[in-house]
C-alpha positions in Angstrom: 279.5 199.6 208.4 279.1 202.7 206.1 279.9 202.2 202.4 280.7 205.5 200.7 281.9 205.6 197.1 285.0 207.7 196.8 283.3 210.1 194.4 280.5 211.0 196.7 280.5 214.4 198.4 279.3 214.5 202.0 279.1 217.6 204.1 280.7 217.5 207.5 277.3 218.5 209.1 275.5 215.4 207.7 274.7 212.4 210.0 274.7 208.9 208.6 273.4 205.9 210.5 274.7 202.4 210.5 275.1 200.4 207.3 274.3 203.3 205.1 275.4 203.0 201.4 276.2 206.1 199.3 276.7 205.6 195.6 279.0 207.3 193.0 278.7 211.1 192.7 275.9 211.4 195.3 275.8 214.6 197.2 274.7 214.9 200.8 274.5 218.4 202.2 274.4 220.1 205.6 271.8 219.2 208.2 270.9 215.9 206.5 270.2 212.9 208.6 270.1 209.4 207.0 268.8 206.5 209.0 270.3 203.0 209.4 270.4 200.6 206.5 269.4 203.3 204.0 270.9 203.4 200.5 271.6 206.5 198.5 272.1 205.7 194.8 274.4 207.4 192.3 273.9 211.1 191.5 271.2 211.5 194.1 271.3 214.9 195.9 270.1 215.4 199.5 270.5 219.2 199.6 269.9 220.3 203.2 267.5 220.1 206.1 266.4 216.5 205.3 265.7 213.6 207.6 265.4 210.2 206.1 264.3 207.2 208.1 265.9 203.7 208.3 265.6 201.1 205.6 264.9 203.6 202.8 266.1 203.6 199.3 266.8 206.8 197.4 267.1 206.3 193.6 269.4 207.5 190.9 269.3 211.3 190.4 266.7 212.0 193.0 266.8 215.5 194.5 265.5 215.9 198.0 265.5 219.0 200.2 265.6 221.6 197.5 264.1 225.1 198.0 260.3 225.4 197.8 259.1 226.5 194.4 257.0 229.2 196.0 257.3 232.9 195.3 256.5 233.6 199.0 259.5 231.4 200.1 262.1 233.7 201.6 264.8 231.3 202.8 263.1 230.4 206.1 264.3 227.3 207.9 262.3 224.4 206.6 262.6 220.6 206.3 261.8 217.4 204.4 261.0 214.3 206.5 260.8 210.8 205.0 259.6 207.8 207.1 261.3 204.5 207.4 260.9 201.8 204.7 260.1 204.3 202.0 261.3 203.6 198.4 262.1 206.7 196.3 262.8 205.9 192.7 264.8 207.6 189.9 264.7 211.4 189.6 262.1 212.0 192.2 262.1 215.6 193.5 260.9 216.6 197.0 261.0 220.2 198.1 261.4 221.5 201.6 258.4 223.2 203.3 257.8 226.9 203.9 256.8 229.1 206.8 253.2 227.8 206.3 254.0 224.4 207.9 257.8 224.2 208.1 258.0 220.6 206.8 257.2 218.5 203.8 256.4 215.0 205.1 256.4 211.6 203.4 255.2 208.7 205.6 256.5 205.3 206.3 256.7 202.5 203.7 255.6 204.7 200.8 256.6 204.0 197.2 257.4 207.0 195.0 258.0 206.0 191.5 260.2 207.6 188.9 259.9 211.4 188.2 257.4 212.1 191.0 257.4 215.7 192.2 256.3 216.5 195.8 256.1 220.2 196.3 256.5 222.2 199.5 254.4 221.5 202.6 252.8 218.3 201.2 251.9 215.5 203.6 251.9 211.9 202.3 250.4 209.3 204.5 252.0 205.9 205.3 251.9 203.0 202.8 250.9 205.3 199.9 251.9 204.6 196.3 252.5 207.4 193.9 253.1 206.3 190.3 255.5 207.6 187.6 255.4 211.3 186.8 252.7 212.3 189.3 253.1 216.0 190.2 251.8 217.3 193.5 251.3 221.0 194.0 252.1 222.7 197.3 250.2 221.8 200.5 248.6 218.7 199.0 247.6 216.1 201.6 247.5 212.4 200.8 245.9 209.9 203.3 247.3 206.5 204.3 247.2 203.7 201.8 246.2 206.0 198.9 247.2 205.2 195.3 247.7 207.9 192.6 248.1 206.6 189.0 250.9 207.9 186.7 251.1 211.2 184.9 248.5 212.8 187.2 248.8 216.5 188.3 247.3 217.4 191.6 246.3 221.0 192.3 247.8 222.7 195.3 245.8 222.4 198.6 243.9 219.3 197.4 243.2 216.6 200.0 243.1 213.0 199.0 241.5 210.6 201.5 242.8 207.4 202.9 242.5 204.3 200.7 241.6 206.5 197.7 242.4 205.2 194.2 243.1 207.7 191.4 243.4 206.3 187.9 246.4 207.3 185.7 246.3 210.3 183.5 243.7 212.1 185.7 243.7 215.8 186.6 242.9 216.4 190.2 241.6 219.9 191.1 239.2 219.0 193.9 239.3 216.8 197.0 239.0 213.0 196.7 236.9 211.4 199.4 238.4 208.5 201.5 237.9 205.0 200.1 236.9 206.5 196.7 237.8 205.3 193.2 238.1 208.1 190.7 239.4 208.4 187.2 239.2 210.3 184.0 239.7 213.8 182.7 237.4 215.4 183.7 237.6 213.4 186.8 234.6 211.4 187.9 233.7 209.2 190.8 233.5 205.4 190.1 232.3 204.3 193.6 234.4 202.9 196.4 237.8 201.4 196.0 236.4 198.0 196.6 239.4 196.0 195.4 241.9 198.1 197.3 239.8 197.8 200.5 239.5 194.0 200.1 243.3 193.6 199.5 244.0 195.8 202.5 242.0 193.4 204.7 239.1 195.7 205.5 236.3 193.5 206.8 233.4 192.7 204.5 230.8 194.3 206.8 232.8 197.6 206.9 233.0 197.6 203.1 229.2 197.1 202.9 228.7 200.0 205.3 231.0 202.2 203.2 229.1 201.3 200.0 225.8 202.2 201.7 227.3 205.5 202.9 228.4 206.3 199.3 224.9 205.7 198.1 223.5 208.1 200.6 226.1 210.8 199.9 226.7 210.5 196.2 223.7 208.7 194.6 220.7 210.0 196.6 218.7 213.2 196.2 220.0 214.5 199.5 222.1 217.7 199.6 225.6 217.0 200.8 225.0 218.6 204.2 221.9 216.5 204.7 223.7 213.3 203.8 226.5 214.2 206.2 223.9 214.7 209.0 222.3 211.4 208.3 225.5 209.5 208.6 227.1 211.5 211.5 226.0 209.0 214.1 227.4 205.9 212.4 229.1 203.4 214.6 231.5 202.4 211.9 234.9 204.2 212.2 235.5 204.3 208.5 232.1 205.9 207.8 232.8 208.5 210.4 236.2 209.3 208.9 234.4 209.7 205.5 231.9 212.1 207.0 234.5 214.1 208.8 236.5 214.5 205.6 233.5 215.7 203.6 232.5 218.1 206.4 236.0 219.7 206.5 236.6 220.0 202.7 237.2 223.5 201.5 237.8 222.8 197.8 234.8 220.6 197.2 234.8 216.9 196.6 234.7 215.0 193.3 231.2 213.5 192.9 
């Protein structure tokens, strides 16, 4: 059963799944798809070209599917996609993509806290937590299970690896390696995200291998290219993911 408040405005071209709830003065525009059991709170605006999965919650005053804040944007067809089980809190803004990728993507089971901004063409991995007032520039990529502390701006095109932890009040202008813990302004590496990895159930032997890899990459006298070469043949999937991330970085990595 769909429960729509009488003051809500819903375009005829929108598609609502089963058991969707739409609160007072919410606006749902054309080409919006809302999955089953999702709630849209009061004054939220889903502007256009937006697909929201099932079991999501969209908070008060959130604006999703607005035009890209990019001078190159010229009205091209572009989308926002939000995976199932994601919680979007009050006044979050998520802009549509541009011709560069076509879509801004937020994964499954993410938690976007109040006043977060996700710019055009960003990709947010599953199970990521983005705290209050984090501002992501265009084309930022965030890996699965990452955490970004509050009031943190992230420069456009930055990549943040899986299971990375960024302390609140940081300023991120370079890539953050997977499994890293970083904080401060200027930002500095504090080692592996050991607590986050343990809580996520990463086996102890894998955590040990990652710590050793971090010593080789960040605490030895080796050049980065030599450290990558030394670890390239690792049999540990997580270490190989770390090596691949570092090898592909174009902005440089916080060390």
